[in-house]
N, C-alpha and C positions, 0 to 999 in steps of 0.2 A: 182551606181555604176556611178563611169564619165566614160567618153568616152577618146577614148583613142585622136580624134581630139579635147576635151579638151583641157588635160593634153597638146598634144602641143603646144597650144595657150600660155598655162601660160607658158611653159617653154621657151617657149621667150620671153615673153612680158617685155619692159625695154629695150630691141636691137631694135622693129622694130615699126614703128606707121605709121597707114596708112593717108596717105594725105589726109587732110580735104576734096576736092573738086574732087577729087578724089578717091573714094570708094575701088577700084578694082585691085588700083598700090599701090604698096609698098614702103615708102620711106625711106633710110637707115640712121637713124639715127648716131648710132654712126658706126657700120659695114660695109664693103663693099661689093658691090651685093655678090662676089665668094663666100667670106666668109659668108653671111646670106645661100644661099641655105648649106652650110654648118653645120648649127645653125639649118635651119631647119629638117637635115635629123638625127640630133642628136635627136632631140625634138620625133621626129618620131619616134626613133628607142626605146624611152624610157620611152613607152606612159605609162607604165605598173601601175595602180593606189598602190601597193603597194609597188614600189620602192621607198628607198627615196629619196630627194630631196636637193640638194645641190644648192648656189646657189656662183657661181665661179667670184674674182671681178679679174681680169688679169690688174694689175699696172705699166703700161711703159714695159708694152708690146705688140706686135703687134699680131692684127686681128687674122693670121693663127694658130700662137703659139699661142694662148689663146685657139683657138678648138680646135687644135688637142690635146692642155691636156685634152681637157672638153670632147673630144671622147673616149679618156682613161677609162671613168670611167661606160663608157655602158657594159663592163666586169662584174662588180661587183655592177650591179642590179641597178645605179647612177641613177636620171634623176636632168641633170645640166644644168642650165641657167648660162652661159657665161655674165659678163656685161666687159666692160673695163669702165676701170678708166684708168686717167692725171692727172700730179701733180696738175694739178689747182682748181681737183673737187675733196676740202675734206669734203663737204659735202654731199653728196649718203644718200638719205633718202633710206632705208629698209633693210634686214636683210644680211647677207655676212658670209657665212658661210665657206668661205675659201681664200685663198689668191694666188696666181703665180706669183710672182716678180724676177727682177732681183736680187743681194747681190749688190748697190752700195751704192756711197752716196745720189744720186740726189730719187730715189726712195723708197731707207728704211726711209730718211728725209721726204720724201710724208706722206708715211702710218705713221710713229711720229702723222705728225699732221691731218689726215684721221681721220672724226668722227665714222669711222664702223666699223675702229678695236679693237677689245676686246681683248686686252691680255689673256692668258690661258684660251681663245672663240676663236679666230678667227683662222681656224687652218692655216700653214705657210710653202707654195712653196718654198723655196729659190731656183734659177737658178745662180748656182758660181763653184768655189773649194771651199778645203779646207780653204786655209785662210778666204777667203769670209765668210764662217760660222763661222768660231773662228772670223773672223774683228764684226759683228755682231753680237755674241752668247748669247747677249744678249734679243733679239726678242725672243727668245724660236723659233726655228726653230723647225720644224717638220718633213719637209722631204729635203734634199739633193737635189738636181738637175746638175748635174755635167755635164750631153749631153742631148740637146732637143730632145731626140730620141724616138720613140715608145717603147723601152723597158725601155729605162730607167722611161719615163710618170707609164707605169702598173707598175714599180715595188716602185713606188709614193706614187701611187694611194692603190696598196698595200698596203702596211706598216701603211697608217691610217682608211683604210678602215673599220674596225673592230670600230673605235672611233666613226666614222663617223654612220652606225652602233646599235652600241650599248653602246655607251659613254665608261668611265671609270671605270670600279670598285676598288674595294676593294682590287683584286691581279693583275688588270689587270697590263698591261704595256704601259708609257705614250710614245711616239712619239717625238723623241725629236734628236736637232743635236745638241753634242758638243763634245770639240776634250777629251781623256785621254791619260793618259801616262799610260803605261806599264812595269812593271820592276821584273827582277829576276835573279838567280843566271848569271849576267851578260850580262844578256839579255834586252835591252829597245827598246821597241819597240812604236811610236804612232798609234795613232788608233782616229777613230770619231765613235759616237754612231749611233744607227738606231733606237732603246729602249729603254727605262729605269726603272724595275719597285721594289718590294720593297724584294726580293728575287735575281736578277742579272740586265745585258744586254746583247744585241747582239752589239757586235760593229766592222767594217770593219777596217781590219788594215792596216795600212801603204805599207805592203811588208811579201810575206810569209816568215814566221816564226813556227815551232816548241815547244808551250808553255811549259812550267813543268806543272805538276798538284798545283802548288802554284804558283801563283803570285798577285803583289801588283798594287794597281789601284790607280791612281791621276783623280780626273775630278773637274768640278765645273755645277751644275746644275743654269738655268736663276735664278736669285732671290734666292737664296742659297749659301750656305758656301763652301767652298772646302772638297769635300768626301776623305779622304783617306786609300784605302777597301782592303781586301785580297782577292782573286777569286781565283775561279776554272775551266780551261773551261771545258766545258760540249760536245761543236761540233762542228766541225766545215763544212764551206761551201765556197770553193776558200778562200778569203780573212774575211769570213764574221765569226765572230768564239763567239759561247755562252758563259757565262761569268757567274757561277754563285758564289752570292758575301759570305762571309763565315760571323757567327751571330757576329753580334757587338752592339755598340751602338747606332750608326750612321740610322738601322732600323723603329725608330721612326718619325727620323728626314724625311728620305725619306717615311714612309707615309703621314705623314704631308705633305709634295711639290706633293705626286699625287693626295691626295683632292684636290688641286688646283684645277686640273685639271678637276672634275669632267664635269664640261660643256665642256668644247674642241668638238669642232665642232657642235654641236648643233644649230640649229636656231635660233634666238632669238625672 
């Protein structure tokens, strides 16, 4: 069994190096000395050999935010190795499980050019609002961070944790962010998805509204066509609502789309 000390060193390898002439003095390669201490703390507190390991890239985000987000994985028994990326670093070697980035033109262009980003495999946490998510919906954003708070971070990790730990099975839902239009009986409301499966979806509504027993929904999934379905609300949690799809010919297409995400969140 590996010791906690060995796991801790593995967790922060790649972020720090020992100076060649001073073996006891650590030289920070990319992260600042203050954030280095936080990275050590993350590694030490997640030393369990049974924990799932995540390599988290921070693209065009500052070190403190990256490490703060990495720390939020602790509650879900994940060991995280944060790696700070810049736009010029397109040739990073090694597997990246997930990436957190601001949803702006610079960061997204850098992501598209990188050799380490694998669509439908690399988990994407996008920092921005609904309009930003809609603008870059083709990326396949898996969780939206509208605020960079502890609560927002925990919600994003909670949304994607089962994918990292267990993968996506035939009946599982894919964490995905895309715009939904909901209409019924004179009601029209926008929403944004939290997850989508063959039988339904979870949607955050733009405003409080009581939906009727049956609604009509339109949405487009990354790499797929427009879906136009009928659905029924099954539960509410604040602005979050669970919708169950009515039987339709689109179920086969939904299952095919889900199958393409079978490797989401897996280490390469």
